[in-house]
N, C-alpha and C positions, 0 to 999 in steps of 0.2 A: 505492498499499499505506500510506503513513503517511497518507494521507486517511481509511481506514478505520479505522486505528488510533486515531485522534482521535475519529472517531465511536463506536467502540466504548467509548472512555474516559468517553464524554458518557453513553451510556447506561446503562455501570456507576451512576455517578453517580446519576442519577435514579432507577434501581432501589433502589440503599441509602439515596435520601432516602425513596421510597415505603414501604420497609421498615420505617423509623423512625418515620414518622408512625403507618401502620396499626399498633403496636405487639400489639396484640390477636392479629390473626392473624398476627403473627410467633411469637407464643408458642406460639399453639395448633397452628400447622405446625409447630414445633421437637419438641411433646410428642409430636404423632402419631407423626414420624420415630424419636423415640427409642423408645417404646412398641413399634412395628412391630418394630424391632432387638431390642428384650428379646424378645418372644413368638418370634422365629424361633429365638434364643438356647437357650430356654427347650425349645424343639423338638429340637434338636439334644442335649438336655441326655437326653431323654426316648429319644431312637432308641437313645442309647449307653449307653441303662441295662442293656440287654437284649443287647448283642454289642460285641463291641470293633473292626469293621470293617464297611464297607458296601459290596460290589464294590472292595474295595483300599482305599481312604481311610478312615483313622483317625479319632477323633474330632477331634485338631489339625487333621488337613487339609481336614475339612469344616468346621471354624472357619473356615480362611482363606478356602476358596472363599464362605463365606457372607458371609466380610467384604469380600472382592473386587464380589461381587454387589452388594452393600449401597454400597459405594463409587461404584460405577460410575453406578446410580441414581441418587443422590445426587447426585453430579456432573451427570448429565444434568438431572436435574430444577431443580436449582440454575442450570443456564445455559440450554441451548436449549429444554427442556422446554415453557415456557409459551409461548413465541411459536409455538412449530413448531403446538402443538396448536391454537391459533387457526385456522389454513386454512381448514378447513370452513367455519367463521362468517366469516370476511372475506371468502368467496367466497357464500357465501347470502345474507350482508346487503348485498352491493356493494362492502364496504370494501376490498375487493381492490383497486380502482381505485387508491385514493388510495397505496396499497404500490407498486404497478406504475411509476403518475408522477413517484416523487420521484427525483432524481437521482444514485440509488445501487444497486449489485446488490439486487433486493427479496431473493433467497434470504437473504444475508447478515443483512438488516433484519429481516426475520422470527424466523431465529434468534437472534439477538442483543438482539431487542426487551426483554427482560423477564431479570433474576437474580435468586436469589432467594437471600437471605443467611441464612436461617433454614438454612439448609444447611449450614453452615458446622460448630457443634457436630455434627451429626451427622457429617460427614466427619472430622473427629478421635476418635468414637467409632467410626466405620468401621476408623481405622488404630490405634486400640487393640486392638479385638475382632482383626483379623488378627495382631498381634504376640503376642498371648494364643496364638491358634492355632498359632502357629509355634515359643511358649516350651512347649508341651506335645505337640507332633508333630515331622515331620522338616521338616528346612530344606534347601534346595537348595546349589546350587556358587556360589561366588563370581560365576562368570562367568553363572550365569541371574540371578543377582539383581540385579546391577550393568550387564548388556549384554539380557540377553532381558527381561528383567521389564519395564522403560523402553519397550521395543520394545512387545510384547504389549499391555500398558496400553493407551498410547497406540492402536494398530492397535483394541482391543477398544472403547474410548471412541469412535473415528471409525466405527468397524461400529455400533455402540448410534445414533449419529447420525442414520447413511444410514438405518437400518431404520425408525427412528422418522419420519424427514422422507418416506420413500417411502411410508408406510402414510398419512401426511396429505395428501401431494400429490393421492390420490385424491380430494380435497375440489373439484378443479377437475373431476372428472367427473360425481361423484355429489354430490346436495345432499341434505341433511340426515344426515351422518355424525360429528357432532359429537363423538360419543363413541367413535370409532375409536381413542381411547387406551386403552381398557379392551379392545381386541383385543391391542394391543402386551403391557400389562401381562399378559395371561394368557400369552402365549408367553414373555416375560422372566421371569415367576416359574416355570417350568423351569429355566432356568439356575442357580440356587441350590444345585440338588439334582445329583451326579453323574450324568450323561447314562447312563453304562450302565447304571441301573436301570430304564430306560425302553425298554430293549429297542432291537433293530438298527434299526427304521423310523424310531421317533425320535431317534435316534441320526444316520442318514443324512440327515436333513431339517436337523439340527444343524448338519449339517457344509456343506449346500447352500444349501439355499432360505432358512433364517433360520440365520444361522451363529452360534449360542446359544456352540457352543465356542470360536471365537474373543473373542466377545463377554465371557463371563464363566472358561470353561472354564482354558483358555491363561494367562490372568495369575495364576490360582492354582497351576497346575502349575507355572510359573516360580520361585514361593517355595519349593513345598515339594518342589521337584527333579524333577519328572515332565516336566520340557520338553524337549525334542530339538530342534538345529540347522533339521530339515524344518517342524518347526511354527512356527518364528519364522517363517520365509519363507512359509510360508502364511497366516499373520496377517497380514502386509503383502500379499499378492497377494489376500487376500479382502476387505482394508479399503477399496486402492486400487480393487477392482471397484466395491464397494457405493460407495464417493464419487463413482466415474464415473457409476454407474448412476442414483442420488439426482440428480445435477446433469444428465444428459439428460433423464430423465425429468420434471424440473420445468420444464427450458426450452422440452419440446415442449410439455406443459401451459399454460403461460403464452401459448404461438405459438397453440394452440388455444381459449384461453379469449377468452369474450364477455362483455362486464358483463351480471349480471342487474340492474342498478339503471336 
């Protein structure tokens, strides 16, 4: 374990140097993230200029949900996103061979390959947005914030990682699916809205096949006071299940992989 921490430290340092060298790309990425967050906030303002609540979610509650969605999205794109997204390309180009022959767990190495420090400022903006939403809306009890929220936000992050990794592991089985990340983004975008507005079918899918509820809704519910003890247990079970599925599917895919080089 200590060896992996040393490797992670080196990869973080290399990513930081890369971002400093390519400053133009760093500032463009930063501007893009802040711009999109501002547009989403504007959409909420438009929605609530005509109503006081949407399926039981007030303006403040929905701003918290948007902030949680953006926070987890920025955490994902700032940590494992860039590395995992390259799996289909690595397989198609034959460069996956070099990853698999290194004396370190390849799944870890792919996920930790690239960090994006341009996401630091958007993460601060996400926290400010969540704080603003809580200041104008409802806020949960002390136990849901101090105990429930840390559990469900970690479970949400791990579930995001698992779902994203599962989709990109399909790159071992199908060539030229480099843009499968767009499929994930399309699914993920549903998570920034209360799932009740989409009807029971979408809500059922969000609880099972693609657990959007665990990924985004439960962390927001913990802050605004909607979270129950059963939902905390559900978040732990779902995140553990998807982590296990991701690990097993990746290992099975690697065993069946034959170099295209």
